[in-house]
ZADO-1210 file (C-alpha; in nm, 4 decimals, padded with zeros to 6 digits):
<atoms>
<atom x="01.7949" y="-01.7695" z="02.1336" code="MET" pos="1"/>
<atom x="01.6312" y="-01.5000" z="01.9159" code="ALA" pos="2"/>
<atom x="01.8774" y="-01.2722" z="01.7536" code="LYS" pos="3"/>
<atom x="01.8735" y="-00.9012" z="01.8583" code="PRO" pos="4"/>
<atom x="01.7106" y="-00.6154" z="01.6775" code="GLY" pos="5"/>
<atom x="01.8614" y="-00.2634" z="01.6748" code="TRP" pos="6"/>
<atom x="02.1687" y="-00.2677" z="01.8871" code="SER" pos="7"/>
<atom x="02.2630" y="00.0890" z="01.8615" code="ARG" pos="8"/>
<atom x="02.1882" y="00.3610" z="02.1193" code="GLU" pos="9"/>
<atom x="02.0740" y="00.6052" z="01.8601" code="GLU" pos="10"/>
<atom x="01.7177" y="00.5831" z="01.7208" code="SER" pos="11"/>
<atom x="01.6559" y="00.3675" z="01.4076" code="PRO" pos="12"/>
<atom x="01.4403" y="00.6482" z="01.2880" code="PHE" pos="13"/>
<atom x="01.5495" y="01.0056" z="01.1529" code="HIS" pos="14"/>
<atom x="01.4133" y="01.3310" z="01.2574" code="THR" pos="15"/>
<atom x="01.1404" y="01.3401" z="00.9888" code="GLY" pos="16"/>
<atom x="01.0132" y="01.0037" z="01.0847" code="GLU" pos="17"/>
<atom x="01.0228" y="01.0846" z="01.4661" code="ILE" pos="18"/>
<atom x="00.8369" y="01.4165" z="01.4024" code="ALA" pos="19"/>
<atom x="00.5417" y="01.2350" z="01.2203" code="ILE" pos="20"/>
<atom x="00.5345" y="00.9703" z="01.4789" code="GLN" pos="21"/>
<atom x="00.5067" y="01.2272" z="01.7561" code="GLU" pos="22"/>
<atom x="00.2553" y="01.4296" z="01.5665" code="ARG" pos="23"/>
<atom x="00.0263" y="01.1152" z="01.5692" code="LEU" pos="24"/>
<atom x="00.0915" y="01.0135" z="01.9199" code="GLY" pos="25"/>
<atom x="00.2749" y="00.6736" z="01.8445" code="VAL" pos="26"/>
<atom x="00.6326" y="00.7749" z="01.9068" code="ARG" pos="27"/>
<atom x="00.7036" y="00.5515" z="02.2147" code="ASP" pos="28"/>
<atom x="00.5298" y="00.2516" z="02.0685" code="GLN" pos="29"/>
<atom x="00.6969" y="00.2730" z="01.7395" code="ILE" pos="30"/>
<atom x="01.0320" y="00.3412" z="01.8947" code="ASP" pos="31"/>
<atom x="01.0074" y="00.0105" z="02.0927" code="GLN" pos="32"/>
<atom x="00.8785" y="-00.1745" z="01.7870" code="GLN" pos="33"/>
<atom x="01.1557" y="-00.0482" z="01.5555" code="GLY" pos="34"/>
<atom x="01.4233" y="-00.1458" z="01.7947" code="ARG" pos="35"/>
<atom x="01.2785" y="-00.5080" z="01.7812" code="ARG" pos="36"/>
<atom x="01.2109" y="-00.5341" z="01.4165" code="MET" pos="37"/>
<atom x="01.4927" y="-00.3245" z="01.2380" code="ILE" pos="38"/>
<atom x="01.8450" y="-00.4712" z="01.2201" code="ARG" pos="39"/>
<atom x="02.1704" y="-00.3616" z="01.0719" code="ASP" pos="40"/>
<atom x="02.2205" y="-00.7004" z="00.9064" code="TYR" pos="41"/>
<atom x="02.0119" y="-00.9548" z="00.7143" code="LEU" pos="42"/>
<atom x="01.8646" y="-01.2146" z="00.9114" code="PRO" pos="43"/>
<atom x="01.8720" y="-01.5711" z="00.8007" code="ASP" pos="44"/>
<atom x="01.5065" y="-01.5652" z="00.6655" code="GLN" pos="45"/>
<atom x="01.5955" y="-01.2429" z="00.4556" code="HIS" pos="46"/>
<atom x="01.9119" y="-01.4195" z="00.3274" code="ARG" pos="47"/>
<atom x="01.6853" y="-01.7118" z="00.2125" code="GLU" pos="48"/>
<atom x="01.4257" y="-01.4826" z="00.0673" code="PHE" pos="49"/>
<atom x="01.6075" y="-01.2564" z="-00.1612" code="TYR" pos="50"/>
<atom x="01.7513" y="-01.5356" z="-00.3866" code="PRO" pos="51"/>
<atom x="01.3939" y="-01.6508" z="-00.4727" code="GLN" pos="52"/>
<atom x="01.3042" y="-01.3251" z="-00.6402" code="LEU" pos="53"/>
<atom x="01.2985" y="-01.2364" z="-01.0122" code="PRO" pos="54"/>
<atom x="01.3047" y="-00.8654" z="-00.9383" code="PHE" pos="55"/>
<atom x="01.4088" y="-00.6066" z="-00.6883" code="LEU" pos="56"/>
<atom x="01.2804" y="-00.2462" z="-00.6414" code="ILE" pos="57"/>
<atom x="01.5445" y="00.0217" z="-00.5847" code="ALA" pos="58"/>
<atom x="01.5428" y="00.3807" z="-00.4923" code="GLY" pos="59"/>
<atom x="01.8217" y="00.6260" z="-00.5597" code="THR" pos="60"/>
<atom x="01.8862" y="01.0098" z="-00.5804" code="VAL" pos="61"/>
<atom x="02.0332" y="01.1767" z="-00.8855" code="ASP" pos="62"/>
<atom x="02.2925" y="01.4428" z="-00.9204" code="ALA" pos="63"/>
<atom x="02.0126" y="01.6996" z="-00.8886" code="TYR" pos="64"/>
<atom x="01.8835" y="01.5606" z="-00.5719" code="GLY" pos="65"/>
<atom x="01.5919" y="01.4000" z="-00.7371" code="ARG" pos="66"/>
<atom x="01.4814" y="01.0696" z="-00.6278" code="PRO" pos="67"/>
<atom x="01.3906" y="00.7633" z="-00.8747" code="TRP" pos="68"/>
<atom x="01.2229" y="00.4434" z="-00.8144" code="ALA" pos="69"/>
<atom x="01.3832" y="00.1742" z="-01.0235" code="SER" pos="70"/>
<atom x="01.3429" y="-00.2240" z="-01.0993" code="ILE" pos="71"/>
<atom x="01.6161" y="-00.4729" z="-01.1372" code="LEU" pos="72"/>
<atom x="01.5366" y="-00.8042" z="-01.3069" code="VAL" pos="73"/>
<atom x="01.7099" y="-01.1554" z="-01.3297" code="GLY" pos="74"/>
<atom x="01.6636" y="-01.4983" z="-01.2927" code="GLU" pos="75"/>
<atom x="01.5993" y="-01.6153" z="-00.9373" code="PRO" pos="76"/>
<atom x="01.9301" y="-01.6468" z="-00.7860" code="GLY" pos="77"/>
<atom x="02.0623" y="-01.3054" z="-00.9281" code="PHE" pos="78"/>
<atom x="02.0342" y="-01.1662" z="-00.5680" code="LEU" pos="79"/>
<atom x="02.2618" y="-01.3382" z="-00.3065" code="SER" pos="80"/>
<atom x="02.3910" y="-01.2660" z="00.0403" code="THR" pos="81"/>
<atom x="02.7751" y="-01.3643" z="00.0727" code="PRO" pos="82"/>
<atom x="02.7437" y="-01.2691" z="00.4414" code="ASP" pos="83"/>
<atom x="02.4783" y="-01.1272" z="00.6531" code="SER" pos="84"/>
<atom x="02.5846" y="-00.7636" z="00.6065" code="SER" pos="85"/>
<atom x="02.5941" y="-00.7686" z="00.2200" code="THR" pos="86"/>
<atom x="02.3464" y="-00.8161" z="-00.0628" code="LEU" pos="87"/>
<atom x="02.4938" y="-00.8957" z="-00.3967" code="ARG" pos="88"/>
<atom x="02.3047" y="-00.7845" z="-00.7196" code="VAL" pos="89"/>
<atom x="02.4080" y="-00.9780" z="-01.0381" code="ALA" pos="90"/>
<atom x="02.2489" y="-00.7763" z="-01.3119" code="THR" pos="91"/>
<atom x="02.2712" y="-00.4333" z="-01.4487" code="ARG" pos="92"/>
<atom x="01.9799" y="-00.1713" z="-01.4692" code="PRO" pos="93"/>
<atom x="01.7153" y="-00.2106" z="-01.7539" code="LEU" pos="94"/>
<atom x="01.7645" y="00.0108" z="-02.0526" code="PHE" pos="95"/>
<atom x="01.6459" y="00.3655" z="-01.9801" code="GLY" pos="96"/>
<atom x="01.6280" y="00.3162" z="-01.6036" code="ASP" pos="97"/>
<atom x="01.7501" y="00.6049" z="-01.4191" code="PRO" pos="98"/>
<atom x="01.9564" y="00.3627" z="-01.1937" code="LEU" pos="99"/>
<atom x="02.2065" y="00.3393" z="-01.4760" code="SER" pos="100"/>
<atom x="02.3046" y="00.6954" z="-01.4276" code="GLU" pos="101"/>
<atom x="02.2699" y="00.7138" z="-01.0469" code="THR" pos="102"/>
<atom x="02.4447" y="00.3880" z="-00.9377" code="LEU" pos="103"/>
<atom x="02.7984" y="00.4498" z="-00.8139" code="ALA" pos="104"/>
<atom x="03.0190" y="00.3461" z="-00.5317" code="ASP" pos="105"/>
<atom x="02.9253" y="00.5071" z="-00.2109" code="GLY" pos="106"/>
<atom x="02.5663" y="00.6197" z="-00.2930" code="VAL" pos="107"/>
<atom x="02.2696" y="00.5678" z="-00.0703" code="ASN" pos="108"/>
<atom x="02.0238" y="00.3152" z="-00.2009" code="ILE" pos="109"/>
<atom x="01.6824" y="00.2005" z="-00.0781" code="GLY" pos="110"/>
<atom x="01.5884" y="-00.1709" z="-00.1757" code="LEU" pos="111"/>
<atom x="01.2439" y="-00.3473" z="-00.1559" code="LEU" pos="112"/>
<atom x="01.2265" y="-00.7235" z="-00.1998" code="GLY" pos="113"/>
<atom x="00.8559" y="-00.8121" z="-00.2821" code="ILE" pos="114"/>
<atom x="00.7262" y="-01.1458" z="-00.3848" code="GLN" pos="115"/>
<atom x="00.3850" y="-01.0726" z="-00.5247" code="LEU" pos="116"/>
<atom x="00.2553" y="-01.4256" z="-00.5460" code="HIS" pos="117"/>
<atom x="00.2935" y="-01.4787" z="-00.1676" code="THR" pos="118"/>
<atom x="00.2579" y="-01.1147" z="-00.0688" code="ARG" pos="119"/>
<atom x="00.5771" y="-01.1181" z="00.1287" code="ARG" pos="120"/>
<atom x="00.8111" y="-00.8216" z="00.1339" code="ARG" pos="121"/>
<atom x="01.1276" y="-00.7183" z="00.3092" code="ASN" pos="122"/>
<atom x="01.2973" y="-00.3701" z="00.2924" code="ARG" pos="123"/>
<atom x="01.6668" y="-00.2862" z="00.3157" code="MET" pos="124"/>
<atom x="01.8512" y="00.0461" z="00.3081" code="ASN" pos="125"/>
<atom x="02.2182" y="00.0614" z="00.2602" code="GLY" pos="126"/>
<atom x="02.5302" y="00.1797" z="00.0505" code="THR" pos="127"/>
<atom x="02.6470" y="00.0771" z="-00.2776" code="VAL" pos="128"/>
<atom x="02.9827" y="-00.0896" z="-00.2807" code="THR" pos="129"/>
<atom x="03.1770" y="-00.2976" z="-00.5498" code="ALA" pos="130"/>
<atom x="02.9919" y="-00.1527" z="-00.8395" code="ASN" pos="131"/>
<atom x="03.1381" y="-00.3160" z="-01.1672" code="ASN" pos="132"/>
<atom x="02.9998" y="-00.4347" z="-01.5068" code="PRO" pos="133"/>
<atom x="02.8557" y="-00.7685" z="-01.3658" code="ASP" pos="134"/>
<atom x="02.6510" y="-00.5943" z="-01.0885" code="GLY" pos="135"/>
<atom x="02.6827" y="-00.4434" z="-00.7578" code="PHE" pos="136"/>
<atom x="02.6799" y="-00.5000" z="-00.3835" code="SER" pos="137"/>
<atom x="02.5016" y="-00.3140" z="-00.1048" code="VAL" pos="138"/>
<atom x="02.6360" y="-00.2831" z="00.2540" code="LYS" pos="139"/>
<atom x="02.3307" y="-00.3158" z="00.4961" code="VAL" pos="140"/>
<atom x="02.2350" y="-00.0096" z="00.7037" code="ASP" pos="141"/>
<atom x="01.8936" y="-00.1247" z="00.8022" code="GLN" pos="142"/>
<atom x="01.6768" y="-00.4377" z="00.7188" code="SER" pos="143"/>
<atom x="01.3366" y="-00.5112" z="00.8296" code="PHE" pos="144"/>
<atom x="01.0123" y="-00.6946" z="00.7213" code="GLY" pos="145"/>
<atom x="00.6704" y="-00.5391" z="00.6116" code="ASN" pos="146"/>
<atom x="00.3282" y="-00.6773" z="00.6391" code="CYS" pos="147"/>
<atom x="00.1484" y="-00.8051" z="00.3281" code="PRO" pos="148"/>
<atom x="-00.1283" y="-00.5432" z="00.3169" code="LYS" pos="149"/>
<atom x="-00.2424" y="-00.3817" z="-00.0172" code="TYR" pos="150"/>
<atom x="-00.0154" y="-00.6241" z="-00.2349" code="ILE" pos="151"/>
<atom x="-00.2071" y="-00.7639" z="-00.5459" code="GLN" pos="152"/>
<atom x="-00.1033" y="-01.1302" z="-00.5628" code="ALA" pos="153"/>
<atom x="00.0373" y="-01.2226" z="-00.9238" code="ARG" pos="154"/>
<atom x="00.2401" y="-01.5061" z="-01.0601" code="MET" pos="155"/>
<atom x="00.5275" y="-01.4185" z="-01.2710" code="PHE" pos="156"/>
<atom x="00.6923" y="-01.5657" z="-01.5945" code="GLU" pos="157"/>
<atom x="01.0328" y="-01.4247" z="-01.7170" code="LEU" pos="158"/>
<atom x="01.0716" y="-01.3601" z="-02.0858" code="THR" pos="159"/>
<atom x="01.3814" y="-01.4053" z="-02.2945" code="ASP" pos="160"/>
<atom x="01.4585" y="-01.0477" z="-02.2567" code="GLY" pos="161"/>
<atom x="01.5896" y="-01.1202" z="-01.9058" code="VAL" pos="162"/>
<atom x="01.9348" y="-01.1995" z="-02.0680" code="ARG" pos="163"/>
<atom x="01.9376" y="-00.8793" z="-02.2619" code="GLU" pos="164"/>
<atom x="01.8204" y="-00.6115" z="-02.0019" code="VAL" pos="165"/>
<atom x="02.0386" y="-00.3352" z="-02.1579" code="THR" pos="166"/>
<atom x="01.8909" y="-00.3803" z="-02.5116" code="THR" pos="167"/>
<atom x="01.7644" y="-00.0564" z="-02.6325" code="PRO" pos="168"/>
<atom x="01.3886" y="00.0012" z="-02.6262" code="LYS" pos="169"/>
<atom x="01.1595" y="00.2861" z="-02.7201" code="PRO" pos="170"/>
<atom x="01.2039" y="00.5699" z="-02.4765" code="LEU" pos="171"/>
<atom x="01.0116" y="00.8915" z="-02.4431" code="TYR" pos="172"/>
<atom x="01.0865" y="01.1818" z="-02.2062" code="GLN" pos="173"/>
<atom x="00.7789" y="01.2937" z="-02.0184" code="ILE" pos="174"/>
<atom x="00.7138" y="01.6541" z="-01.9121" code="GLU" pos="175"/>
<atom x="00.3385" y="01.6046" z="-01.8699" code="ALA" pos="176"/>
<atom x="00.0886" y="01.3302" z="-01.8550" code="PHE" pos="177"/>
<atom x="-00.0287" y="01.2397" z="-02.1910" code="GLY" pos="178"/>
<atom x="-00.2747" y="00.9938" z="-02.3064" code="GLN" pos="179"/>
<atom x="-00.0385" y="00.6900" z="-02.2773" code="THR" pos="180"/>
<atom x="00.0682" y="00.7932" z="-01.9240" code="GLU" pos="181"/>
<atom x="-00.2873" y="00.8627" z="-01.8077" code="ARG" pos="182"/>
<atom x="-00.4016" y="00.5313" z="-01.9241" code="ALA" pos="183"/>
<atom x="-00.1232" y="00.3342" z="-01.7411" code="LEU" pos="184"/>
<atom x="-00.1806" y="00.5319" z="-01.4260" code="ILE" pos="185"/>
<atom x="-00.5540" y="00.5185" z="-01.4300" code="ALA" pos="186"/>
<atom x="-00.5190" y="00.1271" z="-01.4606" code="ALA" pos="187"/>
<atom x="-00.2572" y="00.0818" z="-01.1994" code="ALA" pos="188"/>
<atom x="-00.3243" y="-00.1246" z="-00.8717" code="ASP" pos="189"/>
<atom x="00.0456" y="-00.1044" z="-00.7729" code="THR" pos="190"/>
<atom x="00.3262" y="00.1510" z="-00.7949" code="PHE" pos="191"/>
<atom x="00.6439" y="00.2299" z="-00.6102" code="PHE" pos="192"/>
<atom x="00.7646" y="00.5435" z="-00.4458" code="ILE" pos="193"/>
<atom x="01.1158" y="00.6490" z="-00.3571" code="ALA" pos="194"/>
<atom x="01.2058" y="00.9125" z="-00.1097" code="THR" pos="195"/>
<atom x="01.5027" y="01.0388" z="00.0752" code="ALA" pos="196"/>
<atom x="01.5899" y="01.1996" z="00.3872" code="SER" pos="197"/>
<atom x="01.7680" y="01.5441" z="00.3960" code="HIS" pos="198"/>
<atom x="02.1247" y="01.5359" z="00.2880" code="ARG" pos="199"/>
<atom x="02.2382" y="01.6894" z="00.6087" code="GLU" pos="200"/>
<atom x="02.0657" y="01.4131" z="00.8053" code="GLU" pos="201"/>
<atom x="02.3226" y="01.2095" z="01.0053" code="ALA" pos="202"/>
<atom x="02.3109" y="00.8730" z="01.1450" code="GLY" pos="203"/>
<atom x="02.2243" y="00.5119" z="01.0422" code="PRO" pos="204"/>
<atom x="01.8622" y="00.6084" z="00.9771" code="ALA" pos="205"/>
<atom x="01.9396" y="00.8474" z="00.6993" code="LYS" pos="206"/>
<atom x="01.9292" y="00.7763" z="00.3313" code="GLY" pos="207"/>
<atom x="01.6823" y="00.6447" z="00.0607" code="VAL" pos="208"/>
<atom x="01.3606" y="00.4511" z="00.1130" code="ASP" pos="209"/>
<atom x="01.1619" y="00.2789" z="-00.1546" code="VAL" pos="210"/>
<atom x="00.8112" y="00.1589" z="-00.0807" code="SER" pos="211"/>
<atom x="00.5185" y="-00.0308" z="-00.2307" code="HIS" pos="212"/>
<atom x="00.1656" y="00.1258" z="-00.2750" code="ARG" pos="213"/>
<atom x="-00.1481" y="-00.0739" z="-00.3832" code="GLY" pos="214"/>
<atom x="-00.5090" y="-00.0250" z="-00.4292" code="GLY" pos="215"/>
<atom x="-00.7910" y="-00.0936" z="-00.6762" code="LYS" pos="216"/>
<atom x="-00.7598" y="00.0536" z="-01.0152" code="PRO" pos="217"/>
<atom x="-00.8341" y="00.4088" z="-01.0040" code="GLY" pos="218"/>
<atom x="-00.6830" y="00.4644" z="-00.6524" code="PHE" pos="219"/>
<atom x="-00.4320" y="00.7024" z="-00.8138" code="VAL" pos="220"/>
<atom x="-00.6183" y="01.0296" z="-00.9192" code="HIS" pos="221"/>
<atom x="-00.4839" y="01.2434" z="-01.2121" code="ILE" pos="222"/>
<atom x="-00.5551" y="01.5741" z="-01.1095" code="ASP" pos="223"/>
<atom x="-00.4155" y="01.7507" z="-01.4129" code="ASN" pos="224"/>
<atom x="-00.1312" y="01.7099" z="-01.6589" code="ASP" pos="225"/>
<atom x="00.1246" y="01.7400" z="-01.3924" code="HIS" pos="226"/>
<atom x="-00.0310" y="01.6395" z="-01.0675" code="THR" pos="227"/>
<atom x="-00.1372" y="01.3027" z="-00.9130" code="LEU" pos="228"/>
<atom x="-00.3000" y="01.2331" z="-00.5831" code="THR" pos="229"/>
<atom x="-00.3256" y="00.9107" z="-00.3939" code="PHE" pos="230"/>
<atom x="-00.4359" y="00.7757" z="-00.0646" code="PRO" pos="231"/>
<atom x="-00.2134" y="00.6942" z="00.2371" code="ASP" pos="232"/>
<atom x="-00.3747" y="00.3722" z="00.4088" code="PHE" pos="233"/>
<atom x="-00.3083" y="00.2729" z="00.7584" code="VAL" pos="234"/>
<atom x="00.0304" y="00.0943" z="00.7691" code="GLY" pos="235"/>
<atom x="00.2979" y="00.0078" z="01.0289" code="ASN" pos="236"/>
<atom x="00.3302" y="00.3645" z="01.1795" code="PHE" pos="237"/>
<atom x="00.7022" y="00.3869" z="01.0987" code="MET" pos="238"/>
<atom x="00.6252" y="00.6613" z="00.8518" code="PHE" pos="239"/>
<atom x="00.9359" y="00.6071" z="00.6328" code="ASN" pos="240"/>
<atom x="00.7986" y="00.7608" z="00.3248" code="THR" pos="241"/>
<atom x="00.6016" y="01.0563" z="00.4949" code="ILE" pos="242"/>
<atom x="00.8971" y="01.0971" z="00.7379" code="GLY" pos="243"/>
<atom x="01.1085" y="01.1626" z="00.4348" code="ASN" pos="244"/>
<atom x="00.8741" y="01.4044" z="00.2900" code="LEU" pos="245"/>
<atom x="00.8695" y="01.5827" z="00.6101" code="GLU" pos="246"/>
<atom x="01.2517" y="01.6912" z="00.5733" code="VAL" pos="247"/>
<atom x="01.2693" y="01.6578" z="00.1839" code="ASN" pos="248"/>
<atom x="00.9715" y="01.7123" z="-00.0407" code="PRO" pos="249"/>
<atom x="01.1104" y="01.5171" z="-00.3464" code="HIS" pos="250"/>
<atom x="00.9820" y="01.1761" z="-00.4665" code="ALA" pos="251"/>
<atom x="01.0094" y="00.9294" z="-00.7515" code="GLY" pos="252"/>
<atom x="00.7265" y="00.7190" z="-00.8569" code="LEU" pos="253"/>
<atom x="00.7570" y="00.3836" z="-01.0788" code="LEU" pos="254"/>
<atom x="00.4414" y="00.2545" z="-01.2558" code="PHE" pos="255"/>
<atom x="00.4529" y="-00.0807" z="-01.4100" code="VAL" pos="256"/>
<atom x="00.2212" y="-00.2155" z="-01.6874" code="ASP" pos="257"/>
<atom x="00.1984" y="-00.5727" z="-01.6075" code="PHE" pos="258"/>
<atom x="00.0630" y="-00.6856" z="-01.9375" code="ASP" pos="259"/>
<atom x="00.3072" y="-00.5044" z="-02.1759" code="THR" pos="260"/>
<atom x="00.6247" y="-00.4640" z="-01.9596" code="GLY" pos="261"/>
<atom x="00.5945" y="-00.0716" z="-02.0143" code="ASN" pos="262"/>
<atom x="00.7731" y="00.1279" z="-01.7441" code="LEU" pos="263"/>
<atom x="00.6795" y="00.4790" z="-01.6269" code="LEU" pos="264"/>
<atom x="00.9281" y="00.6599" z="-01.4288" code="TYR" pos="265"/>
<atom x="00.8525" y="00.9970" z="-01.2607" code="LEU" pos="266"/>
<atom x="01.0223" y="01.2375" z="-01.0494" code="THR" pos="267"/>
<atom x="00.9024" y="01.5483" z="-00.8696" code="GLY" pos="268"/>
<atom x="00.7756" y="01.6921" z="-00.5500" code="THR" pos="269"/>
<atom x="00.5197" y="01.5629" z="-00.3147" code="ALA" pos="270"/>
<atom x="00.3101" y="01.7030" z="-00.0201" code="GLU" pos="271"/>
<atom x="00.0992" y="01.5399" z="00.2485" code="VAL" pos="272"/>
<atom x="-00.2723" y="01.6405" z="00.2714" code="ILE" pos="273"/>
<atom x="-00.3533" y="01.5994" z="00.6389" code="TRP" pos="274"/>
<atom x="-00.7029" y="01.7625" z="00.6503" code="PHE" pos="275"/>
<atom x="-00.9934" y="01.8419" z="00.4423" code="GLY" pos="276"/>
<atom x="-01.3091" y="01.6974" z="00.2723" code="GLU" pos="277"/>
<atom x="-01.1018" y="01.5669" z="-00.0229" code="GLU" pos="278"/>
<atom x="-00.9755" y="01.2989" z="00.1800" code="ILE" pos="279"/>
<atom x="-01.3161" y="01.1434" z="00.2331" code="ARG" pos="280"/>
<atom x="-01.3256" y="01.0926" z="-00.1476" code="THR" pos="281"/>
<atom x="-01.0711" y="00.8263" z="-00.1192" code="PHE" pos="282"/>
<atom x="-01.2205" y="00.5343" z="00.0684" code="MET" pos="283"/>
<atom x="-01.0294" y="00.4344" z="00.3732" code="ASN" pos="284"/>
<atom x="-00.7543" y="00.7104" z="00.3390" code="ALA" pos="285"/>
<atom x="-00.5803" y="00.8290" z="00.6498" code="GLU" pos="286"/>
<atom x="-00.4378" y="01.1171" z="00.4509" code="ARG" pos="287"/>
<atom x="-00.3454" y="01.1960" z="00.1037" code="LEU" pos="288"/>
<atom x="-00.0221" y="01.2416" z="-00.0866" code="ILE" pos="289"/>
<atom x="-00.0106" y="01.4891" z="-00.3777" code="ARG" pos="290"/>
<atom x="00.2568" y="01.4517" z="-00.6336" code="PHE" pos="291"/>
<atom x="00.3745" y="01.7228" z="-00.8696" code="HIS" pos="292"/>
<atom x="00.5644" y="01.6046" z="-01.1786" code="LEU" pos="293"/>
<atom x="00.9034" y="01.7576" z="-01.2737" code="SER" pos="294"/>
<atom x="01.0275" y="01.5000" z="-01.5264" code="HIS" pos="295"/>
<atom x="00.9746" y="01.1449" z="-01.6409" code="GLY" pos="296"/>
<atom x="01.0459" y="00.8804" z="-01.9104" code="ARG" pos="297"/>
<atom x="00.8568" y="00.6009" z="-02.0411" code="LEU" pos="298"/>
<atom x="01.0228" y="00.2955" z="-02.1701" code="VAL" pos="299"/>
<atom x="00.8185" y="00.0539" z="-02.3887" code="GLU" pos="300"/>
<atom x="00.8484" y="-00.3152" z="-02.3468" code="GLY" pos="301"/>
<atom x="01.1243" y="-00.2846" z="-02.0934" code="SER" pos="302"/>
<atom x="01.0284" y="-00.5311" z="-01.8229" code="LEU" pos="303"/>
<atom x="01.1140" y="-00.8891" z="-01.9078" code="PRO" pos="304"/>
<atom x="00.8384" y="-01.0320" z="-01.6865" code="LEU" pos="305"/>
<atom x="00.4761" y="-01.1063" z="-01.7628" code="ARG" pos="306"/>
<atom x="00.2123" y="-01.1703" z="-01.4994" code="TRP" pos="307"/>
<atom x="-00.1094" y="-01.3329" z="-01.4272" code="SER" pos="308"/>
<atom x="-00.4309" y="-01.1328" z="-01.3467" code="ALA" pos="309"/>
<atom x="-00.4253" y="-00.9918" z="-01.0051" code="PRO" pos="310"/>
<atom x="-00.5719" y="-01.1403" z="-00.6779" code="ASP" pos="311"/>
<atom x="-00.6546" y="-00.8249" z="-00.4954" code="TYR" pos="312"/>
<atom x="-00.5504" y="-00.7983" z="-00.1431" code="SER" pos="313"/>
<atom x="-00.8031" y="-00.8771" z="00.1250" code="PRO" pos="314"/>
<atom x="-00.7239" y="-00.5494" z="00.2889" code="ALA" pos="315"/>
<atom x="-00.8972" y="-00.3597" z="00.0057" code="LEU" pos="316"/>
<atom x="-01.2569" y="-00.3956" z="00.1285" code="GLN" pos="317"/>
<atom x="-01.4040" y="-00.1359" z="-00.0973" code="TYR" pos="318"/>
<atom x="-01.4975" y="-00.0955" z="-00.4713" code="GLY" pos="319"/>
</atoms>
């Protein structure tokens, strides 16, 4: 017998997500879909999936209310599920990663397990528990799968640095996009975005979300020294990211240099561009998201992973 989906009476979506679903006329359809797909536990296939991964994307919020997207790395097996309500992470944040400052017992965290070479991804939102020098655990609030759209397939290879993730690396504070940051962003075909619902939001749907974004290099436009614009393509209509921005305009971005291991962490505010001629300049965009930088940091050679050349997603039928 199939295991149940969302078993609670209240919606699996918060007020911001519901507002966007209603705005676009998909509320009833997505409510039914969400109740089938979203669970408050890890199904068996997710429990088998996470231990295969060499990295995990995380989203948290700092003491100033700013979301950050982060990456955790380890030998496959560093993620485990002692039971269906818990994900155990047996590593520490990379040197310079904002997660080293935001991680604490009781904080909300959004997680994205993504296997690039198979284009498989699963999402999980929850609460940090049992934070200690060897790692931390997360109690599951929501768990659900995502489709493989827009993921560039890459094979990975771990470097020796995986055993020394906290070793200091060159770190630069970012207040504007300089030449190095511009080059990394312009070449990006993948990045990650963290958002959070409003702190006053109640219920199991509240918290932090972290999501993947993909496109051909150049799909993120650098408008000026403090502003980026990127397309929002057709997706699963849950509107987790845009729903969060509806109630809380803060966001964090993480750009990965797959060749050098450089990591660019950004935090700021974001707005959704719903109408206008500008949308047509982004091929296949449903709408746009414009990000305004508040602060960032660049850590050189931080990621102990190297990757093959990308095999672009079949969904990117342009360029």
